[in-house]
C-alpha positions as CSV (number, residue, x, y, z in Angstrom):
1,M,-12.0,-3.2,-0.9
2,L,-11.9,-7.1,-0.1
3,R,-8.4,-7.1,1.1
4,R,-9.4,-4.1,3.9
5,L,-12.5,-6.9,5.4
6,I,-9.8,-9.7,5.4
7,V,-7.6,-7.5,7.6
8,S,-10.7,-7.0,9.3
9,A,-10.7,-10.3,10.3
10,L,-7.0,-10.7,11.1
11,L,-6.7,-8.1,13.6
12,L,-7.1,-10.6,16.4
13,V,-3.7,-12.5,15.1
14,G,-2.1,-9.8,14.2
15,A,-2.1,-9.8,10.4
16,C,-2.3,-6.7,8.6
17,K,-1.1,-5.1,5.3
18,D,0.3,-1.7,3.5
19,T,0.8,-0.3,0.6
20,S,3.0,3.2,-0.3
21,L,4.0,4.6,-3.3
22,N,7.3,6.6,-3.6
23,P,8.1,7.7,-6.6
24,L,11.2,10.1,-5.9
25,P,14.6,9.9,-6.6
26,F,17.4,8.0,-3.8
27,T,17.2,10.8,-1.1
28,P,19.1,11.1,2.8
29,N,17.0,8.5,4.6
30,K,15.4,10.8,7.1
31,G,13.7,7.7,9.5
32,T,11.0,5.2,9.0
33,V,7.2,5.5,9.7
34,V,5.1,2.8,10.8
35,L,1.4,3.4,10.4
36,N,-0.5,2.2,13.4
37,G,-3.9,0.9,12.6
38,F,-5.8,-0.6,16.1
39,G,-5.3,-0.3,19.1
40,L,-4.1,3.0,19.3
41,Q,-3.9,4.8,16.4
42,G,-1.3,6.5,14.8
43,A,1.7,7.3,13.5
44,T,5.2,6.2,15.2
45,L,8.3,7.5,13.5
46,V,10.9,5.5,13.9
47,P,15.2,7.6,13.9
48,D,17.7,5.8,11.1
49,T,19.9,5.0,14.1
50,G,19.3,3.5,17.7
51,L,16.4,1.0,19.1
52,V,14.2,3.9,20.5
53,S,11.3,4.7,18.7
54,A,11.5,9.2,18.3
55,G,7.8,9.3,18.8
56,F,4.1,9.2,18.0
57,I,1.1,11.6,16.1
58,S,-1.9,10.0,17.9
59,L,-4.9,10.0,15.3
60,P,-8.6,9.0,16.4
61,A,-9.6,6.4,17.7
62,S,-12.1,6.0,14.6
63,F,-8.9,5.6,12.5
64,D,-9.3,2.6,10.6
65,G,-6.8,3.2,7.3
66,A,-4.7,0.0,6.6
67,Y,-2.6,1.8,4.0
68,E,0.2,5.1,4.3
69,R,2.0,6.9,1.0
70,I,4.5,10.0,2.1
71,V,6.4,12.1,0.0
72,R,9.2,13.8,1.9
73,D,7.7,14.8,4.6
74,T,3.6,14.2,4.3
75,L,1.9,11.4,5.3
76,L,-1.6,10.3,3.0
77,T,-3.5,7.9,4.6
78,T,-7.4,7.4,4.9
79,S,-10.7,6.0,7.0
80,S,-13.0,4.0,5.4
81,K,-16.5,4.6,5.4
82,G,-16.5,2.8,8.9
83,G,-14.0,5.2,10.0
84,G,-15.9,8.4,8.5
85,D,-14.8,8.7,5.0
86,L,-11.4,10.6,5.9
87,L,-8.4,11.3,3.8
88,Y,-5.8,12.7,6.6
89,V,-2.3,14.6,6.0
90,V,-0.3,14.6,8.6
91,D,3.3,16.6,8.3
92,L,6.1,14.7,9.9
93,A,8.2,17.1,10.8
94,A,6.0,19.5,11.8
95,G,4.6,16.9,13.8
96,T,0.7,18.4,13.0
97,K,-2.6,16.7,11.1
98,K,-5.6,17.7,9.0
99,A,-8.8,15.3,8.8
100,I,-10.2,16.1,5.2
101,Q,-13.9,15.0,4.7
102,M,-14.7,13.2,1.6
103,P,-18.1,12.4,0.6
104,A,-20.4,10.0,2.6
105,A,-19.9,6.7,2.0
106,S,-17.6,6.8,-0.8
107,N,-15.5,4.6,1.2
108,P,-12.1,6.4,0.4
109,G,-8.7,4.2,-0.8
110,N,-5.5,5.1,-1.6
111,A,-4.3,9.1,-2.6
112,S,-1.5,10.3,-4.2
113,L,-0.3,14.3,-4.1
114,I,0.0,16.4,-6.9
115,V,3.2,17.7,-8.6
116,G,2.6,20.8,-10.9
117,R,-0.9,21.0,-11.8
118,V,-3.2,23.1,-10.6
119,E,-6.4,20.5,-10.6
120,A,-5.3,19.5,-7.9
121,N,-3.1,19.1,-4.2
122,I,-3.7,15.3,-3.9
123,V,-5.9,12.7,-5.4
124,V,-8.0,10.1,-3.8
125,A,-9.6,7.1,-4.6
126,L,-13.5,7.1,-3.7
127,R,-13.8,3.2,-4.8
128,D,-17.9,3.1,-3.6
129,S,-18.3,5.8,-5.8
130,Q,-17.1,4.9,-8.8
131,A,-15.1,8.4,-8.6
132,V,-12.2,10.0,-7.6
133,A,-11.4,13.2,-5.4
134,F,-9.8,16.1,-6.4
135,I,-8.3,18.1,-3.3
136,T,-7.3,21.8,-3.6
137,N,-7.3,24.3,-1.1
138,L,-5.1,22.4,1.0
139,G,-4.3,25.7,3.7
140,S,-7.2,26.7,3.8
141,A,-10.4,25.8,6.9
142,T,-11.9,24.2,5.0
143,P,-10.0,22.0,1.5
144,T,-12.1,22.4,-1.4
145,V,-13.3,18.7,-2.9
146,T,-14.4,18.1,-6.9
147,L,-15.0,14.8,-8.0
148,R,-14.3,12.9,-11.2
149,R,-17.0,10.5,-11.5
150,G,-17.8,7.2,-14.0
151,V,-13.5,6.7,-12.8
152,G,-14.0,2.1,-13.2
153,Q,-16.1,0.1,-10.6
154,C,-14.3,0.2,-7.9
155,P,-11.5,2.6,-7.9
156,V,-8.4,1.4,-5.5
157,D,-5.4,4.1,-6.2
158,V,-3.8,6.5,-8.0
159,A,-0.6,7.4,-9.1
160,Q,1.0,10.7,-11.2
161,F,2.7,10.8,-14.2
162,D,3.8,14.1,-15.8
163,T,-0.3,15.8,-17.2
164,E,-2.1,12.1,-16.3
165,L,-3.2,10.6,-13.4
166,Y,-4.0,6.8,-13.7
167,V,-6.5,4.7,-11.5
168,L,-6.6,1.5,-10.8
169,D,-9.8,0.1,-10.8
170,A,-9.9,-3.5,-9.0
171,N,-13.3,-3.7,-11.3
172,Q,-15.3,-5.7,-8.1
173,N,-18.7,-5.1,-6.8
174,C,-16.5,-2.7,-3.5
175,R,-20.4,-1.7,-2.5
176,T,-21.8,-4.8,-2.0
177,D,-20.0,-8.1,-1.3
178,F,-16.4,-8.0,-3.3
179,S,-17.2,-10.5,-6.2
180,T,-15.2,-9.6,-9.5
181,V,-16.8,-8.0,-11.8
182,G,-13.8,-9.1,-14.7
183,P,-10.1,-8.6,-14.5
184,S,-8.2,-5.5,-12.8
185,R,-8.0,-2.6,-15.4
186,L,-5.8,0.7,-15.5
187,L,-7.5,4.4,-16.7
188,R,-5.4,6.8,-17.8
189,L,-6.8,10.1,-17.1
190,R,-6.2,13.9,-18.3
191,F,-6.1,16.6,-15.9
192,A,-6.7,19.1,-18.4
193,N,-10.2,17.2,-19.4
194,N,-12.7,14.6,-19.4
195,V,-11.6,11.7,-21.5
196,I,-10.1,8.0,-20.0
197,D,-8.4,5.5,-21.7
198,T,-9.2,2.3,-20.7
199,I,-6.1,0.0,-20.5
200,P,-6.6,-4.1,-19.8
201,L,-4.3,-5.8,-17.7
202,S,-3.4,-9.4,-17.8
203,A,-6.3,-11.8,-17.0
204,T,-4.9,-13.1,-14.4
205,V,-4.6,-9.8,-12.4
206,I,-7.7,-10.0,-10.3
207,G,-9.2,-8.2,-6.9
208,A,-6.1,-5.3,-7.6
209,S,-4.7,-4.0,-4.7
210,N,-2.1,-0.8,-5.1
211,M,-0.2,0.0,-7.4
212,T,3.6,1.4,-7.4
213,T,6.5,3.8,-9.4
214,Q,9.8,3.7,-10.4
215,G,10.3,6.2,-13.0
216,S,8.3,6.0,-16.1
217,S,7.3,2.5,-14.4
218,L,4.4,1.6,-13.2
219,Y,3.3,-1.9,-11.2
220,V,-0.2,-2.7,-10.7
221,A,0.0,-5.9,-8.0
222,G,-3.2,-8.5,-8.5
223,F,-4.7,-9.9,-5.3
224,G,-4.6,-13.2,-6.4
225,Q,-8.0,-15.3,-6.4
226,V,-8.8,-18.1,-2.8
227,N,-11.9,-19.2,-1.7
228,F,-11.7,-19.0,2.4
229,V,-14.0,-21.7,3.0
230,T,-11.7,-24.3,1.5
231,G,-8.7,-22.5,2.1
232,V,-7.9,-23.6,-1.4
233,V,-5.7,-20.1,-3.5
234,S,-6.5,-21.0,-6.6
235,Q,-4.2,-18.1,-8.6
236,A,-1.6,-16.2,-6.6
237,G,-1.0,-12.6,-6.8
238,T,0.4,-11.1,-9.9
239,I,2.5,-8.4,-10.7
240,V,2.5,-6.0,-14.4
241,K,4.7,-3.6,-15.3
242,Y,3.5,-1.0,-17.7
243,D,5.3,1.8,-19.7
244,M,4.2,5.2,-18.9
245,E,6.2,6.6,-21.7
246,N,5.8,4.7,-24.3
247,K,1.9,3.2,-23.4
248,L,2.5,-0.7,-23.4
249,I,2.7,-3.5,-20.5
250,T,6.7,-4.7,-20.6
251,G,5.9,-7.3,-18.3
252,T,4.0,-9.8,-16.3
253,G,5.6,-12.2,-13.2
254,Q,3.7,-14.1,-10.6
255,M,3.7,-14.5,-6.7
256,P,4.8,-18.1,-5.0
257,F,2.0,-20.3,-5.6
258,G,-0.4,-20.4,-2.9
259,S,0.5,-16.9,-1.9
260,F,-2.9,-14.0,-2.2
261,G,-2.7,-10.6,-0.9
262,T,-0.2,-8.9,-3.2
263,V,0.4,-5.1,-1.7
264,L,3.2,-3.5,-3.8
265,T,5.9,-1.8,-2.7
266,A,9.1,-0.2,-4.8
267,G,11.8,-0.2,-3.0
268,R,14.8,3.1,-3.1
269,D,17.0,0.2,-3.7
270,G,15.8,-0.5,-7.1
271,L,13.6,-3.6,-6.3
272,L,10.4,-4.5,-5.7
273,Y,9.0,-5.5,-2.6
274,A,5.2,-7.1,-1.9
275,S,4.1,-8.2,0.9
276,V,1.7,-11.0,0.4
277,Y,-0.2,-14.3,2.6
278,G,1.7,-16.8,2.4
279,N,-1.3,-19.7,2.3
280,A,-5.0,-19.0,2.7
281,T,-5.5,-21.3,6.2
282,T,-2.9,-19.8,9.0
283,F,-2.1,-16.4,6.7
284,P,1.5,-16.1,7.0
285,G,3.2,-13.1,7.0
286,R,5.3,-12.8,3.8
287,V,7.7,-10.4,1.7
288,V,8.9,-11.3,-2.2
289,R,11.7,-9.1,-3.2
290,V,11.6,-8.6,-6.6
291,D,13.8,-8.2,-9.6
292,S,11.7,-4.5,-11.0
293,T,13.0,-6.0,-14.4
294,G,12.5,-9.6,-15.4
295,L,10.0,-9.4,-12.5
296,A,11.4,-13.1,-10.6
297,A,11.8,-13.1,-7.4
298,V,14.9,-12.5,-5.8
299,G,16.8,-13.7,-2.7
300,P,18.0,-15.2,-0.5
301,F,14.5,-17.5,-0.1
302,L,12.8,-19.5,3.6
303,P,13.0,-22.9,3.2
304,T,9.4,-22.9,1.6
305,G,8.8,-20.8,-1.3
306,N,9.9,-18.2,-2.7
307,F,10.1,-15.9,0.3
308,A,12.6,-13.4,1.4
309,A,14.6,-14.9,4.0
310,L,13.6,-12.8,6.8
311,T,13.0,-14.3,10.4
312,A,12.4,-13.2,13.9
313,P,14.7,-13.4,16.9
314,D,13.7,-17.2,17.5
315,S,14.8,-18.0,14.0
316,T,11.2,-18.6,12.7
317,P,9.9,-17.0,9.6
318,A,9.0,-13.3,10.8
319,N,5.4,-12.8,10.3
320,C,5.7,-9.1,8.7
321,A,2.1,-7.2,8.0
322,A,3.9,-5.2,5.9
323,V,7.5,-4.5,4.0
324,G,9.8,-1.0,3.6
325,V,13.2,-0.5,2.6
326,D,15.1,2.6,2.3
327,T,18.3,4.0,0.7
328,R,20.2,1.0,1.5
329,G,18.7,-1.4,0.8
330,R,17.4,-2.4,4.4
331,V,14.1,-3.8,4.4
332,Y,11.4,-3.3,6.9
333,C,8.8,-5.7,8.9
334,P,6.6,-4.8,11.7
335,V,5.5,-7.4,13.2
336,V,2.2,-7.6,15.5
337,G,2.4,-10.0,18.9
338,A,-0.3,-10.5,21.7
339,A,-2.8,-7.0,22.5
340,S,-1.7,-5.7,19.2
341,A,1.7,-4.6,20.6
342,S,4.0,-4.2,17.6
343,K,7.8,-5.0,17.2
344,L,9.7,-3.7,13.7
345,Y,12.5,-6.1,12.7
346,V,15.2,-4.5,10.9
347,Y,17.8,-6.3,8.3
348,N,20.2,-5.3,6.0
349,A,20.0,-5.7,2.6
350,N,21.4,-10.1,2.9
351,F,18.2,-10.3,4.6
352,L,20.4,-10.1,8.8
353,L,18.3,-8.8,11.6
354,I,19.8,-5.7,12.9
355,R,17.4,-3.8,15.4
356,N,14.2,-4.7,17.0
357,I,12.4,-1.4,18.0
358,N,8.8,-1.3,20.1
359,V,6.7,0.8,17.9
360,G,3.3,0.9,19.6
361,Q,0.0,-1.6,18.4
362,G,-1.5,-2.1,15.7
363,A,0.9,-2.1,13.1
364,V,-0.4,-2.3,9.7
365,A,1.9,0.1,7.4
366,V,5.8,0.9,7.1
367,Q,8.0,3.4,5.0
368,A,10.6,4.8,4.9
369,R,11.2,8.5,4.5
């Protein structure tokens, strides 16, 4: 996906992104997990209080993932075709991990745990294979990987709703130059058969990045359109709200003018949080807090643009590589500095900085447990 190329190009300045999906109701906060995607790869465990991390689960040096998805004590992340086409399943409680081989050159995107279905325990979007992988027999030494092909042009994300699987198709030429074929779209699959329904999204949803859920509502993030030669953003990122129960689009929202690269997470405080690049010249990492009903930005804001007023210890805007939120409305912003050294800034619901924690190297994603 185009966004992964941007992440790779920006490693020198420490600008990376993440995405997460958590459909579960509020639970007691068990801490936060930072995904370290370069420098020293792994998962850094951050306790609910204090200024010192609680542990580190290493991943191989070949790992190049930029996304994590956590449900209870299970973390899912993937490596691209450059990192070996692998799905990693990490048991955060036990500190163990399992690598599951995806088909060669399939270029895995996001993965999701599946509940209550015999067809799959985990589903993985395979961008370059135009397929999704159903994973079963997780407890065995060699889990079973079954492909369902013909699933869009470039499937990037997956989400379960009861007996249905939603697949987000970026509708780009992901195997070559990431050129846009058309507006992104949702695909709805039944687990029990091969029927696929296509759900058109807004024409402004270009190069969809990810999706996240709150109850029966599904939210899609559109990347936006940008010319990296001129630094002109012709279309800011977009959010589309889809009602999975009644099968209809119920809203569309726009990210701040000049921003792009939208990645959404459903905050456990009931709001949405978007991680974006503030512009296409200096690529500052910014956060937008969004009302999940009307899809409007919620303050307080930085002086310029409707970006959340998250500031570093020196009072300058925090260069957030990602964003996460816990049940208390605390906001988590990983920042990458010199030599990939990473900090995690933690803010209260009013965006007051309350913690500043060292979290290893190359932080690319964060999610509260």
